[in-house]
N, C-alpha and C positions, 0 to 999 in steps of 0.2 A: 592411819591404819598401817601404812607402809613403814612408818617409823617404829611402831610397836613390833612389827614383824622383824625388822632389822635388829632391834634390841634383843628380841628373843633369840634370834639366830646367833648374835654376837655372844650372848651369855652361854648358849649351848656349846658354841665353838670353844669358848674359854674353858668350860667345864670338861670337855672331851679332848683337850689338847694333849697330844703325845709327841714323842720325839720323832716317830715315823708316822706320817699320815697313811701309809699303806696298811699299818696295823689297825687302823680305825675304819674298817669298811663294814657297813651294815647291809649293803645290798649289792646287787649286780646290775649292770647296764641292761636296760630294756631293748636297746638296739642290737647289741652284739654279744651280750652275756659277759662282758669283761668286768674288771675290778673298778668300782667307784671309790674315789678317794676324796677327802675334804680338801677344798682349795679356797683361797681368798682372791677376790677380784676387785679391780678399781673401775668404777663407771665414770669415764671422762666426759660424758654428755649430760650427766645429771647436775642440775643447777640448784638443787634444794639443800645442799650441804651433806647429804648422805652419799659419800663416794665409794666407800668400801662395802663389799657384801661377800657372804660365804655361799658357796655352792658345791655341788659334787661334780667331779670330772672323771670320765672314763679314761683309764690309762691305755686302753686298746684303740678305741675309735675317736676319742676326743670329745664326745658329747658332754655338754655342760647342762646340769639340771639344778634349778633352784626353786624355791616355793612359788615364785611368780610364774615360771614356766609350767610347773605342775598344775597350778590353778587354771591357767589359760588352756592347757590341754584338756583338763576335766570339763571346763565350760564348753569347749568345742565339741567334745563327745556328747554332752547333754543336748546341745543344739541339734546335732546329727540325729540323735535318738528321737527327739521330739518331732523332727521333720519326717522321719521314717514312719512314726506313729500316725502323723497327719496323712501321709500318702496312702498308708494301708487303710485308714478309716474312710478316706474319700473315694476309694475304689468301689464302684457299684457292681456287685456280683451279677453275673448273667448278661452284662452288656458287652464285656470284653474290653472295656476302656475305663479310664479313671473319670470320676465325676459324672458318669452317665452320659458322656458326650459320644 
């Protein structure tokens, strides 16, 4: 799965290659509102052969965002939302406490 993601990102990066990466911005940084530019990185700790990957970097605050980071953030938000639903549903109205304790 990771290899397929990397191939897709590599093909997209080659298709969108321009002289200036600043001209190739599709979004703004969620942290500071700055300009996101395409950047290439090398993973020195990866031992499976895929050492280069593409990501977006904010020129203002330096935040790096790639598909793995976005997926992990989305999964974290889903866990928080499901935990909140559980807490709300386990609250016993009229008792003033959770779970009727």
